[in-house]
All heavy atoms as TSV, in Angstrom:
chain	resi	resn	atom	element	x	y	z
A	1	ARG	N	N	-18.213	8.204	-17.663
A	1	ARG	CA	C	-17.663	9.535	-17.752
A	1	ARG	C	C	-17.796	10.218	-16.403
A	1	ARG	O	O	-18.663	11.053	-16.210
A	1	ARG	CB	C	-18.360	10.285	-18.857
A	1	ARG	CG	C	-18.163	9.642	-20.222
A	1	ARG	CD	C	-18.616	10.504	-21.366
A	1	ARG	NE	N	-17.907	11.758	-21.468
A	1	ARG	CZ	C	-16.773	11.958	-22.138
A	1	ARG	NH1	N	-16.201	10.956	-22.749
A	1	ARG	NH2	N	-16.235	13.133	-22.183
A	2	THR	N	N	-16.920	9.831	-15.505
A	2	THR	CA	C	-16.939	10.359	-14.155
A	2	THR	C	C	-15.612	11.051	-13.872
A	2	THR	O	O	-14.569	10.622	-14.335
A	2	THR	CB	C	-17.131	9.214	-13.136
A	2	THR	OG1	O	-18.310	8.501	-13.487
A	2	THR	CG2	C	-17.278	9.736	-11.738
A	3	GLN	N	N	-15.671	12.110	-13.107
A	3	GLN	CA	C	-14.443	12.771	-12.679
A	3	GLN	C	C	-14.570	13.128	-11.217
A	3	GLN	O	O	-15.658	13.149	-10.654
A	3	GLN	CB	C	-14.147	14.001	-13.519
A	3	GLN	CG	C	-15.148	15.111	-13.417
A	3	GLN	CD	C	-14.764	16.292	-14.305
A	3	GLN	OE1	O	-13.881	16.215	-15.136
A	3	GLN	NE2	N	-15.450	17.398	-14.118
A	4	GLY	N	N	-13.436	13.387	-10.588
A	4	GLY	CA	C	-13.418	13.757	-9.180
A	4	GLY	C	C	-12.116	13.361	-8.527
A	4	GLY	O	O	-11.178	12.913	-9.176
A	5	ILE	N	N	-12.070	13.538	-7.223
A	5	ILE	CA	C	-10.861	13.277	-6.449
A	5	ILE	C	C	-11.084	12.085	-5.534
A	5	ILE	O	O	-12.072	12.027	-4.808
A	5	ILE	CB	C	-10.474	14.510	-5.620
A	5	ILE	CG1	C	-10.096	15.661	-6.543
A	5	ILE	CG2	C	-9.348	14.195	-4.657
A	5	ILE	CD1	C	-9.844	16.975	-5.838
A	6	VAL	N	N	-10.146	11.139	-5.594
A	6	VAL	CA	C	-10.126	10.002	-4.678
A	6	VAL	C	C	-8.961	10.209	-3.730
A	6	VAL	O	O	-7.838	10.491	-4.163
A	6	VAL	CB	C	-9.959	8.664	-5.436
A	6	VAL	CG1	C	-9.834	7.497	-4.465
A	6	VAL	CG2	C	-11.120	8.452	-6.388
A	7	ILE	N	N	-9.219	10.099	-2.436
A	7	ILE	CA	C	-8.161	10.227	-1.439
A	7	ILE	C	C	-7.971	8.861	-0.795
A	7	ILE	O	O	-8.931	8.252	-0.318
A	7	ILE	CB	C	-8.503	11.289	-0.383
A	7	ILE	CG1	C	-8.684	12.644	-1.056
A	7	ILE	CG2	C	-7.410	11.353	0.688
A	7	ILE	CD1	C	-9.156	13.743	-0.139
A	8	ALA	N	N	-6.728	8.393	-0.789
A	8	ALA	CA	C	-6.394	7.084	-0.238
A	8	ALA	C	C	-5.406	7.241	0.915
A	8	ALA	O	O	-4.546	8.124	0.889
A	8	ALA	CB	C	-5.790	6.184	-1.304
A	9	GLU	N	N	-5.549	6.374	1.907
A	9	GLU	CA	C	-4.558	6.287	2.982
A	9	GLU	C	C	-3.652	5.106	2.648
A	9	GLU	O	O	-4.144	4.008	2.362
A	9	GLU	CB	C	-5.240	6.069	4.324
A	9	GLU	CG	C	-4.250	6.062	5.477
A	9	GLU	CD	C	-4.939	5.959	6.814
A	9	GLU	OE1	O	-5.300	7.008	7.366
A	9	GLU	OE2	O	-5.128	4.816	7.261
A	10	VAL	N	N	-2.350	5.340	2.664
A	10	VAL	CA	C	-1.382	4.355	2.214
A	10	VAL	C	C	-0.335	4.141	3.306
A	10	VAL	O	O	0.183	5.103	3.867
A	10	VAL	CB	C	-0.679	4.849	0.931
A	10	VAL	CG1	C	0.269	3.807	0.394
A	10	VAL	CG2	C	-1.676	5.268	-0.117
A	11	THR	N	N	-0.027	2.884	3.575
A	11	THR	CA	C	1.078	2.557	4.473
A	11	THR	C	C	2.255	2.137	3.608
A	11	THR	O	O	2.144	1.198	2.815
A	11	THR	CB	C	0.709	1.412	5.438
A	11	THR	OG1	O	-0.427	1.812	6.196
A	11	THR	CG2	C	1.861	1.106	6.378
A	12	ILE	N	N	3.364	2.861	3.746
A	12	ILE	CA	C	4.582	2.580	2.992
A	12	ILE	C	C	5.539	1.820	3.910
A	12	ILE	O	O	5.867	2.288	5.000
A	12	ILE	CB	C	5.264	3.877	2.504
A	12	ILE	CG1	C	4.264	4.782	1.774
A	12	ILE	CG2	C	6.481	3.566	1.643
A	12	ILE	CD1	C	3.657	4.181	0.550
A	13	TRP	N	N	5.971	0.659	3.480
A	13	TRP	CA	C	6.881	-0.178	4.240
A	13	TRP	C	C	8.297	0.397	4.171
A	13	TRP	O	O	8.592	1.164	3.262
A	13	TRP	CB	C	6.825	-1.583	3.653
A	13	TRP	CG	C	7.052	-2.674	4.628
A	13	TRP	CD1	C	8.000	-3.651	4.538
A	13	TRP	CD2	C	6.341	-2.947	5.830
A	13	TRP	NE1	N	7.905	-4.497	5.606
A	13	TRP	CE2	C	6.903	-4.086	6.417
A	13	TRP	CE3	C	5.283	-2.316	6.479
A	13	TRP	CZ2	C	6.440	-4.612	7.624
A	13	TRP	CZ3	C	4.823	-2.842	7.676
A	13	TRP	CH2	C	5.402	-3.970	8.226
A	14	PRO	N	N	9.182	0.050	5.095
A	14	PRO	CA	C	10.552	0.590	5.056
A	14	PRO	C	C	11.300	0.313	3.752
A	14	PRO	O	O	12.255	1.014	3.428
A	14	PRO	CB	C	11.236	-0.107	6.234
A	14	PRO	CG	C	10.133	-0.387	7.195
A	14	PRO	CD	C	8.947	-0.717	6.319
A	15	THR	N	N	10.868	-0.669	2.987
A	15	THR	CA	C	11.496	-0.954	1.696
A	15	THR	C	C	11.038	-0.001	0.601
A	15	THR	O	O	11.595	-0.005	-0.492
A	15	THR	CB	C	11.157	-2.391	1.255
A	15	THR	OG1	O	9.742	-2.508	1.134
A	15	THR	CG2	C	11.694	-3.413	2.235
A	16	GLY	N	N	9.988	0.792	0.864
A	16	GLY	CA	C	9.435	1.693	-0.139
A	16	GLY	C	C	8.237	1.112	-0.862
A	16	GLY	O	O	7.653	1.764	-1.716
A	17	CYS	N	N	7.854	-0.110	-0.526
A	17	CYS	CA	C	6.691	-0.762	-1.145
A	17	CYS	C	C	5.427	-0.421	-0.369
A	17	CYS	O	O	5.455	-0.194	0.833
A	17	CYS	CB	C	6.877	-2.271	-1.151
A	17	CYS	SG	S	8.265	-2.809	-2.147
A	18	VAL	N	N	4.306	-0.437	-1.088
A	18	VAL	CA	C	3.010	-0.197	-0.459
A	18	VAL	C	C	2.614	-1.437	0.324
A	18	VAL	O	O	2.637	-2.546	-0.193
A	18	VAL	CB	C	1.944	0.125	-1.530
A	18	VAL	CG1	C	0.564	0.221	-0.902
A	18	VAL	CG2	C	2.301	1.407	-2.261
A	19	ARG	N	N	2.251	-1.237	1.591
A	19	ARG	CA	C	1.871	-2.357	2.453
A	19	ARG	C	C	0.353	-2.459	2.610
A	19	ARG	O	O	-0.191	-3.550	2.625
A	19	ARG	CB	C	2.538	-2.175	3.821
A	19	ARG	CG	C	2.214	-3.202	4.827
A	19	ARG	CD	C	2.889	-4.500	4.505
A	19	ARG	NE	N	2.693	-5.436	5.593
A	19	ARG	CZ	C	3.330	-6.534	5.745
A	19	ARG	NH1	N	4.245	-6.875	4.859
A	19	ARG	NH2	N	3.098	-7.329	6.747
A	20	ALA	N	N	-0.330	-1.330	2.729
A	20	ALA	CA	C	-1.779	-1.326	2.925
A	20	ALA	C	C	-2.378	-0.103	2.248
A	20	ALA	O	O	-1.745	0.955	2.176
A	20	ALA	CB	C	-2.107	-1.331	4.402
A	21	LEU	N	N	-3.613	-0.253	1.776
A	21	LEU	CA	C	-4.332	0.827	1.093
A	21	LEU	C	C	-5.779	0.856	1.566
A	21	LEU	O	O	-6.368	-0.193	1.808
A	21	LEU	CB	C	-4.394	0.567	-0.420
A	21	LEU	CG	C	-3.136	0.671	-1.236
A	21	LEU	CD1	C	-3.360	0.036	-2.595
A	21	LEU	CD2	C	-2.790	2.118	-1.425
A	22	SER	N	N	-6.319	2.056	1.669
A	22	SER	CA	C	-7.755	2.189	1.914
A	22	SER	C	C	-8.218	3.529	1.355
A	22	SER	O	O	-7.448	4.486	1.281
A	22	SER	CB	C	-8.082	2.092	3.401
A	22	SER	OG	O	-7.492	3.157	4.104
A	23	VAL	N	N	-9.471	3.589	0.949
A	23	VAL	CA	C	-10.044	4.816	0.397
A	23	VAL	C	C	-10.620	5.638	1.544
A	23	VAL	O	O	-11.397	5.141	2.346
A	23	VAL	CB	C	-11.135	4.500	-0.640
A	23	VAL	CG1	C	-11.827	5.770	-1.097
A	23	VAL	CG2	C	-10.530	3.768	-1.828
A	24	VAL	N	N	-10.217	6.910	1.619
A	24	VAL	CA	C	-10.712	7.832	2.638
A	24	VAL	C	C	-11.866	8.663	2.078
A	24	VAL	O	O	-12.837	8.949	2.769
A	24	VAL	CB	C	-9.570	8.755	3.126
A	24	VAL	CG1	C	-10.078	9.783	4.109
A	24	VAL	CG2	C	-8.449	7.931	3.724
A	25	HIS	N	N	-11.737	9.064	0.807
A	25	HIS	CA	C	-12.787	9.850	0.130
A	25	HIS	C	C	-13.049	9.211	-1.221
A	25	HIS	O	O	-12.134	9.037	-2.022
A	25	HIS	CB	C	-12.340	11.299	-0.042
A	25	HIS	CG	C	-13.311	12.120	-0.829
A	25	HIS	ND1	N	-14.513	12.541	-0.312
A	25	HIS	CD2	C	-13.260	12.576	-2.093
A	25	HIS	CE1	C	-15.158	13.231	-1.235
A	25	HIS	NE2	N	-14.417	13.265	-2.332
A	26	SER	N	N	-14.304	8.869	-1.475
A	26	SER	CA	C	-14.676	8.146	-2.678
A	26	SER	C	C	-15.467	9.033	-3.628
A	26	SER	O	O	-16.219	9.902	-3.206
A	26	SER	CB	C	-15.530	6.942	-2.273
A	26	SER	OG	O	-15.991	6.260	-3.410
A	27	VAL	N	N	-15.288	8.772	-4.931
A	27	VAL	CA	C	-16.082	9.423	-5.967
A	27	VAL	C	C	-17.039	8.395	-6.561
A	27	VAL	O	O	-18.229	8.620	-6.634
A	27	VAL	CB	C	-15.181	10.011	-7.072
A	27	VAL	CG1	C	-16.006	10.584	-8.195
A	27	VAL	CG2	C	-14.263	11.056	-6.503
A	28	SER	N	N	-16.480	7.277	-6.968
A	28	SER	CA	C	-17.268	6.165	-7.495
A	28	SER	C	C	-16.441	4.899	-7.320
A	28	SER	O	O	-15.208	4.967	-7.268
A	28	SER	CB	C	-17.609	6.375	-8.974
A	28	SER	OG	O	-16.482	6.114	-9.783
A	29	PRO	N	N	-17.081	3.741	-7.243
A	29	PRO	CA	C	-16.324	2.496	-7.078
A	29	PRO	C	C	-15.289	2.270	-8.182
A	29	PRO	O	O	-14.177	1.803	-7.909
A	29	PRO	CB	C	-17.409	1.416	-7.095
A	29	PRO	CG	C	-18.631	2.114	-6.602
A	29	PRO	CD	C	-18.527	3.516	-7.157
A	30	ALA	N	N	-15.615	2.614	-9.415
A	30	ALA	CA	C	-14.681	2.413	-10.522
A	30	ALA	C	C	-13.429	3.274	-10.361
A	30	ALA	O	O	-12.304	2.813	-10.578
A	30	ALA	CB	C	-15.358	2.703	-11.849
A	31	LEU	N	N	-13.610	4.537	-9.976
A	31	LEU	CA	C	-12.451	5.415	-9.786
A	31	LEU	C	C	-11.663	5.012	-8.541
A	31	LEU	O	O	-10.439	5.138	-8.523
A	31	LEU	CB	C	-12.887	6.877	-9.699
A	31	LEU	CG	C	-13.438	7.493	-10.976
A	31	LEU	CD1	C	-13.741	8.971	-10.771
A	31	LEU	CD2	C	-12.504	7.299	-12.149
A	32	ASP	N	N	-12.345	4.519	-7.517
A	32	ASP	CA	C	-11.642	4.039	-6.325
A	32	ASP	C	C	-10.676	2.919	-6.692
A	32	ASP	O	O	-9.511	2.935	-6.296
A	32	ASP	CB	C	-12.624	3.526	-5.269
A	32	ASP	CG	C	-13.509	4.611	-4.703
A	32	ASP	OD1	O	-13.234	5.805	-4.949
A	32	ASP	OD2	O	-14.488	4.260	-4.009
A	33	VAL	N	N	-11.154	1.966	-7.463
A	33	VAL	CA	C	-10.313	0.835	-7.874
A	33	VAL	C	C	-9.145	1.322	-8.726
A	33	VAL	O	O	-8.002	0.900	-8.531
A	33	VAL	CB	C	-11.154	-0.216	-8.636
A	33	VAL	CG1	C	-10.270	-1.272	-9.279
A	33	VAL	CG2	C	-12.153	-0.871	-7.694
A	34	ALA	N	N	-9.411	2.223	-9.653
A	34	ALA	CA	C	-8.342	2.751	-10.513
A	34	ALA	C	C	-7.294	3.489	-9.696
A	34	ALA	O	O	-6.088	3.328	-9.920
A	34	ALA	CB	C	-8.932	3.677	-11.578
A	35	ALA	N	N	-7.730	4.280	-8.725
A	35	ALA	CA	C	-6.781	5.017	-7.881
A	35	ALA	C	C	-5.943	4.068	-7.037
A	35	ALA	O	O	-4.721	4.219	-6.947
A	35	ALA	CB	C	-7.536	5.998	-6.984
A	36	LEU	N	N	-6.579	3.073	-6.421
A	36	LEU	CA	C	-5.837	2.125	-5.586
A	36	LEU	C	C	-4.850	1.306	-6.416
A	36	LEU	O	O	-3.719	1.054	-5.969
A	36	LEU	CB	C	-6.798	1.208	-4.831
A	36	LEU	CG	C	-7.656	1.878	-3.759
A	36	LEU	CD1	C	-8.580	0.857	-3.105
A	36	LEU	CD2	C	-6.818	2.590	-2.717
A	37	ASN	N	N	-5.245	0.917	-7.611
A	37	ASN	CA	C	-4.318	0.180	-8.482
A	37	ASN	C	C	-3.111	1.029	-8.863
A	37	ASN	O	O	-1.980	0.544	-8.899
A	37	ASN	CB	C	-5.038	-0.311	-9.741
A	37	ASN	CG	C	-5.957	-1.473	-9.474
A	37	ASN	OD1	O	-5.810	-2.185	-8.480
A	37	ASN	ND2	N	-6.927	-1.673	-10.341
A	38	ALA	N	N	-3.351	2.304	-9.157
A	38	ALA	CA	C	-2.248	3.194	-9.530
A	38	ALA	C	C	-1.296	3.394	-8.351
A	38	ALA	O	O	-0.076	3.261	-8.494
A	38	ALA	CB	C	-2.795	4.534	-10.000
A	39	VAL	N	N	-1.846	3.701	-7.187
A	39	VAL	CA	C	-1.008	3.964	-6.010
A	39	VAL	C	C	-0.228	2.715	-5.609
A	39	VAL	O	O	0.937	2.794	-5.220
A	39	VAL	CB	C	-1.869	4.486	-4.839
A	39	VAL	CG1	C	-1.073	4.592	-3.562
A	39	VAL	CG2	C	-2.468	5.843	-5.203
A	40	ALA	N	N	-0.840	1.542	-5.722
A	40	ALA	CA	C	-0.164	0.288	-5.364
A	40	ALA	C	C	1.007	-0.010	-6.296
A	40	ALA	O	O	1.973	-0.662	-5.893
A	40	ALA	CB	C	-1.162	-0.862	-5.392
A	41	ALA	N	N	0.943	0.481	-7.536
A	41	ALA	CA	C	2.009	0.221	-8.504
A	41	ALA	C	C	3.209	1.140	-8.327
A	41	ALA	O	O	4.290	0.852	-8.851
A	41	ALA	CB	C	1.458	0.352	-9.919
A	42	TRP	N	N	3.048	2.239	-7.617
A	42	TRP	CA	C	4.151	3.174	-7.425
A	42	TRP	C	C	5.158	2.617	-6.438
A	42	TRP	O	O	4.837	1.800	-5.579
A	42	TRP	CB	C	3.636	4.517	-6.908
A	42	TRP	CG	C	2.682	5.222	-7.816
A	42	TRP	CD1	C	2.493	5.006	-9.150
A	42	TRP	CD2	C	1.756	6.245	-7.444
A	42	TRP	NE1	N	1.522	5.841	-9.630
A	42	TRP	CE2	C	1.048	6.613	-8.605
A	42	TRP	CE3	C	1.467	6.891	-6.253
A	42	TRP	CZ2	C	0.073	7.603	-8.603
A	42	TRP	CZ3	C	0.484	7.875	-6.251
A	42	TRP	CH2	C	-0.190	8.220	-7.416
A	43	SER	N	N	6.401	3.081	-6.554
A	43	SER	CA	C	7.400	2.764	-5.533
A	43	SER	C	C	7.835	4.075	-4.893
A	43	SER	O	O	7.852	5.117	-5.547
A	43	SER	CB	C	8.587	2.018	-6.136
A	43	SER	OG	O	9.232	2.807	-7.099
A	44	TYR	N	N	8.161	4.013	-3.640
A	44	TYR	CA	C	8.446	5.209	-2.857
A	44	TYR	C	C	9.864	5.154	-2.303
A	44	TYR	O	O	10.400	4.080	-2.072
A	44	TYR	CB	C	7.453	5.333	-1.691
A	44	TYR	CG	C	6.021	5.478	-2.148
A	44	TYR	CD1	C	5.256	4.370	-2.473
A	44	TYR	CD2	C	5.440	6.733	-2.290
A	44	TYR	CE1	C	3.951	4.499	-2.912
A	44	TYR	CE2	C	4.132	6.867	-2.721
A	44	TYR	CZ	C	3.390	5.741	-3.030
A	44	TYR	OH	O	2.104	5.877	-3.469
A	45	THR	N	N	10.442	6.300	-2.065
A	45	THR	CA	C	11.724	6.378	-1.379
A	45	THR	C	C	11.450	6.163	0.102
A	45	THR	O	O	10.601	6.850	0.675
A	45	THR	CB	C	12.363	7.769	-1.595
A	45	THR	OG1	O	12.521	7.972	-2.999
A	45	THR	CG2	C	13.695	7.866	-0.896
A	46	PRO	N	N	12.148	5.212	0.719
A	46	PRO	CA	C	11.898	4.958	2.143
A	46	PRO	C	C	12.133	6.209	2.994
A	46	PRO	O	O	13.032	7.005	2.730
A	46	PRO	CB	C	12.908	3.873	2.500
A	46	PRO	CG	C	13.226	3.209	1.199
A	46	PRO	CD	C	13.137	4.289	0.165
A	47	THR	N	N	11.282	6.365	3.992
A	47	THR	CA	C	11.433	7.468	4.941
A	47	THR	C	C	12.429	7.047	6.017
A	47	THR	O	O	12.344	5.936	6.542
A	47	THR	CB	C	10.081	7.806	5.580
A	47	THR	OG1	O	9.189	8.205	4.537
A	47	THR	CG2	C	10.210	8.923	6.600
A	48	LEU	N	N	13.369	7.934	6.317
A	48	LEU	CA	C	14.397	7.619	7.304
A	48	LEU	C	C	14.147	8.365	8.601
A	48	LEU	O	O	13.822	9.548	8.600
A	48	LEU	CB	C	15.781	7.986	6.772
A	48	LEU	CG	C	16.211	7.327	5.461
A	48	LEU	CD1	C	17.581	7.846	5.043
A	48	LEU	CD2	C	16.214	5.821	5.590
A	49	LEU	N	N	14.308	7.673	9.708
A	49	LEU	CA	C	14.254	8.265	11.030
A	49	LEU	C	C	15.568	7.931	11.714
A	49	LEU	O	O	15.854	6.752	11.966
A	49	LEU	CB	C	13.073	7.713	11.830
A	49	LEU	CG	C	12.929	8.234	13.255
A	49	LEU	CD1	C	12.677	9.745	13.273
A	49	LEU	CD2	C	11.801	7.507	13.969
A	50	ASN	N	N	16.390	8.942	11.950
A	50	ASN	CA	C	17.736	8.743	12.494
A	50	ASN	C	C	18.538	7.768	11.644
A	50	ASN	O	O	19.269	6.923	12.157
A	50	ASN	CB	C	17.671	8.255	13.948
A	50	ASN	CG	C	17.039	9.273	14.854
A	50	ASN	OD1	O	17.220	10.482	14.683
A	50	ASN	ND2	N	16.270	8.802	15.818
A	51	GLY	N	N	18.370	7.861	10.326
A	51	GLY	CA	C	19.124	7.031	9.396
A	51	GLY	C	C	18.567	5.636	9.173
A	51	GLY	O	O	19.127	4.873	8.400
A	52	THR	N	N	17.464	5.288	9.831
A	52	THR	CA	C	16.872	3.958	9.706
A	52	THR	C	C	15.529	4.050	8.974
A	52	THR	O	O	14.693	4.875	9.339
A	52	THR	CB	C	16.636	3.341	11.108
A	52	THR	OG1	O	17.870	3.342	11.815
A	52	THR	CG2	C	16.101	1.928	11.008
A	53	PRO	N	N	15.311	3.208	7.948
A	53	PRO	CA	C	14.021	3.218	7.253
A	53	PRO	C	C	12.889	2.806	8.202
A	53	PRO	O	O	13.036	1.867	8.983
A	53	PRO	CB	C	14.184	2.185	6.144
A	53	PRO	CG	C	15.648	1.962	6.012
A	53	PRO	CD	C	16.246	2.263	7.335
A	54	VAL	N	N	11.773	3.529	8.128
A	54	VAL	CA	C	10.622	3.255	8.988
A	54	VAL	C	C	9.345	3.222	8.142
A	54	VAL	O	O	9.273	3.850	7.087
A	54	VAL	CB	C	10.471	4.324	10.099
A	54	VAL	CG1	C	11.639	4.266	11.068
A	54	VAL	CG2	C	10.340	5.710	9.516
A	55	PRO	N	N	8.316	2.498	8.613
A	55	PRO	CA	C	7.037	2.550	7.905
A	55	PRO	C	C	6.374	3.910	8.099
A	55	PRO	O	O	6.571	4.570	9.123
A	55	PRO	CB	C	6.213	1.438	8.562
A	55	PRO	CG	C	6.875	1.153	9.851
A	55	PRO	CD	C	8.293	1.585	9.737
A	56	VAL	N	N	5.603	4.325	7.107
A	56	VAL	CA	C	4.946	5.625	7.134
A	56	VAL	C	C	3.510	5.471	6.639
A	56	VAL	O	O	3.257	4.734	5.689
A	56	VAL	CB	C	5.690	6.631	6.220
A	56	VAL	CG1	C	4.964	7.953	6.148
A	56	VAL	CG2	C	7.104	6.830	6.685
A	57	ILE	N	N	2.586	6.175	7.287
A	57	ILE	CA	C	1.218	6.250	6.805
A	57	ILE	C	C	1.029	7.635	6.202
A	57	ILE	O	O	1.347	8.642	6.841
A	57	ILE	CB	C	0.196	6.018	7.935
A	57	ILE	CG1	C	0.390	4.627	8.513
A	57	ILE	CG2	C	-1.221	6.219	7.431
A	57	ILE	CD1	C	-0.433	4.366	9.754
A	58	MET	N	N	0.542	7.679	4.968
A	58	MET	CA	C	0.361	8.957	4.292
A	58	MET	C	C	-0.936	8.938	3.497
A	58	MET	O	O	-1.514	7.882	3.264
A	58	MET	CB	C	1.544	9.243	3.358
A	58	MET	CG	C	1.728	8.226	2.264
A	58	MET	SD	S	3.161	8.522	1.214
A	58	MET	CE	C	2.503	9.702	0.061
A	59	THR	N	N	-1.398	10.114	3.118
A	59	THR	CA	C	-2.553	10.204	2.235
A	59	THR	C	C	-2.083	10.594	0.841
A	59	THR	O	O	-1.127	11.360	0.686
A	59	THR	CB	C	-3.596	11.228	2.734
A	59	THR	OG1	O	-2.964	12.494	2.866
A	59	THR	CG2	C	-4.188	10.808	4.055
A	60	VAL	N	N	-2.758	10.031	-0.142
A	60	VAL	CA	C	-2.451	10.320	-1.538
A	60	VAL	C	C	-3.741	10.774	-2.211
A	60	VAL	O	O	-4.784	10.133	-2.063
A	60	VAL	CB	C	-1.900	9.067	-2.255
A	60	VAL	CG1	C	-1.670	9.345	-3.726
A	60	VAL	CG2	C	-0.620	8.580	-1.587
A	61	THR	N	N	-3.670	11.880	-2.923
A	61	THR	CA	C	-4.819	12.409	-3.652
A	61	THR	C	C	-4.643	12.107	-5.137
A	61	THR	O	O	-3.606	12.446	-5.714
A	61	THR	CB	C	-4.936	13.926	-3.433
A	61	THR	OG1	O	-5.049	14.172	-2.037
A	61	THR	CG2	C	-6.137	14.494	-4.152
A	62	VAL	N	N	-5.646	11.456	-5.722
A	62	VAL	CA	C	-5.629	11.154	-7.153
A	62	VAL	C	C	-6.797	11.909	-7.783
A	62	VAL	O	O	-7.950	11.707	-7.414
A	62	VAL	CB	C	-5.756	9.632	-7.416
A	62	VAL	CG1	C	-5.697	9.350	-8.901
A	62	VAL	CG2	C	-4.678	8.863	-6.666
A	63	ASN	N	N	-6.480	12.788	-8.717
A	63	ASN	CA	C	-7.477	13.640	-9.360
A	63	ASN	C	C	-7.793	13.107	-10.741
A	63	ASN	O	O	-6.911	13.036	-11.598
A	63	ASN	CB	C	-6.960	15.079	-9.436
A	63	ASN	CG	C	-8.026	16.050	-9.872
A	63	ASN	OD1	O	-9.175	15.697	-10.044
A	63	ASN	ND2	N	-7.634	17.294	-10.053
A	64	PHE	N	N	-9.038	12.725	-10.967
A	64	PHE	CA	C	-9.498	12.260	-12.280
A	64	PHE	C	C	-10.276	13.398	-12.925
A	64	PHE	O	O	-11.247	13.889	-12.362
A	64	PHE	CB	C	-10.422	11.047	-12.124
A	64	PHE	CG	C	-9.729	9.821	-11.625
A	64	PHE	CD1	C	-9.694	9.528	-10.269
A	64	PHE	CD2	C	-9.117	8.940	-12.513
A	64	PHE	CE1	C	-9.070	8.392	-9.791
A	64	PHE	CE2	C	-8.478	7.804	-12.050
A	64	PHE	CZ	C	-8.464	7.529	-10.683
A	65	ARG	N	N	-9.791	13.820	-14.127
A	65	ARG	CA	C	-10.462	14.907	-14.854
A	65	ARG	C	C	-10.733	14.482	-16.283
A	65	ARG	O	O	-9.893	13.855	-16.922
A	65	ARG	CB	C	-9.582	16.156	-14.889
A	65	ARG	CG	C	-9.479	16.860	-13.559
A	65	ARG	CD	C	-8.756	18.151	-13.695
A	65	ARG	NE	N	-7.402	17.879	-14.222
A	65	ARG	CZ	C	-6.605	18.800	-14.693
A	65	ARG	NH1	N	-6.980	20.053	-14.728
A	65	ARG	NH2	N	-5.408	18.497	-15.136
A	66	LEU	N	N	-11.878	14.878	-16.783
A	66	LEU	CA	C	-12.197	14.676	-18.188
A	66	LEU	C	C	-11.707	15.881	-18.975
A	66	LEU	O	O	-11.835	17.015	-18.532
A	66	LEU	CB	C	-13.715	14.544	-18.369
A	66	LEU	CG	C	-14.356	13.342	-17.682
A	66	LEU	CD1	C	-15.878	13.433	-17.777
A	66	LEU	CD2	C	-13.865	12.055	-18.286
A	67	ASN	N	N	-11.147	15.631	-20.119
A	67	ASN	CA	C	-10.668	16.724	-20.982
A	67	ASN	C	C	-11.634	16.962	-22.103
A	67	ASN	O	O	-12.201	16.141	-22.674
A	67	ASN	CB	C	-9.290	16.436	-21.548
A	67	ASN	CG	C	-8.235	16.522	-20.476
A	67	ASN	OD1	O	-8.381	17.279	-19.536
A	67	ASN	ND2	N	-7.191	15.742	-20.610
């Protein structure tokens, strides 16, 4: 029964797929794994630079709350 915010750094490939993941802010190892698995499963719209898809590094915040 843990809650908190996990912040991950994600590299998005020009295809919109996740290329690399790392945890920047950790709450617990279990939540870190859950956050990374969730972010890795998402697909993203490719970022365009002058009309050409480019890789992007971004941070993603995943908030785990108990109800």
